[in-house]
Phi, psi and omega in degrees: 000128181294141175249148180256126185286153180303316178305323180292317175302311183299315180294326175296314178299312179304313181298320180297311181290327176299312181293322178297316182293316176298317182291331184259015185303315182292317178300320179300311181298315182296319180295319178292320180298315180301317181294316179297315179299322176300316178296324189268344184310316183296345185241004179282156357273156178261148179291315183222150178216150175237125179263101181279118184074059194287342182062233181274003173083015182297310182292324176302315180297314181299314180299323182283310183300321185267009172078016173298315181221144179291327178217130181242127175256121180265138182221139182201173178264341178225156172259128174275161176285159174056053180286136173288322176226132181291131180274155168271122182274140177221178188285341186093006176254270182265128178292139182282046181227154174288162177305137172060041183281341185234135176296326180226134168236155176210151182224109190248107179057042185238322189296329179286353171270348182282144178302324174227095185301322183294317179295323181290320177301320178297325178291319177297316179298318179307319185271000183265124179272320185229305190233146177223131174249128175243122170245117184203205186235156175215148176218160178240334185236161175299322175295330174296316178299317180294323177300315179293323177299316179300314182292323181293323179299303185287339182271339187240323185301320181300341183256005176079020178266129182292148184230087180279354178062042179268058180283149175285127171270123184064231178238049182303324187281345186293332181291331176297320180288324177296319181295334182273359179091023176254143176245151180284117181274318182201143178229125175259112178196123000291153180249125182273085179262336179259157177284167173289149358273358182304321185297339179295331180254357185240343190295324180283356174262003184241139171215159170226129184230139174251123182244148178233135179286129181250324180220174172093000000 
């Protein structure tokens, strides 16, 4: 009887999840957008918004077309092909905006790609006048961290996006927001961003948070 080696099984599983994530890319974005819109509806529309780490600009276009914000500025360190909205490119250090330039800022699955997520978060907060939305990941255990690494690899490497695995453990980033004078308006966790059956193993690793400036 023929036996199947472990590498073959692993590669088969990797290929299965890679195909699932690739096929559901648009669905994943749409689910995240709907959750973000639910959080922001009581305060819409915003005069100005900044999409930090805009990628191909899908979210920036969606926020603008659907009236979440009258004007959305997309900013990133690299330009991707086939952009929906052209990004303003910057060095990855200081954002090229004055303090409190945008009524709304948001970062969707970006901070964990930054070399120093807290430093990047502080820059976003500097440019935020009122509201900030963060969609990212959190883990509590080593298996949770490994799961995020696995998902990040198969979801980003095919597009040439670096994956430094700078995931937040627990709510480590929240103290940075509180120190800057922001309070947590609403937290969605677990966040159901993936379809079944994937969501059963990934939802507790996903969150969306809306923060509001109180002081500063």
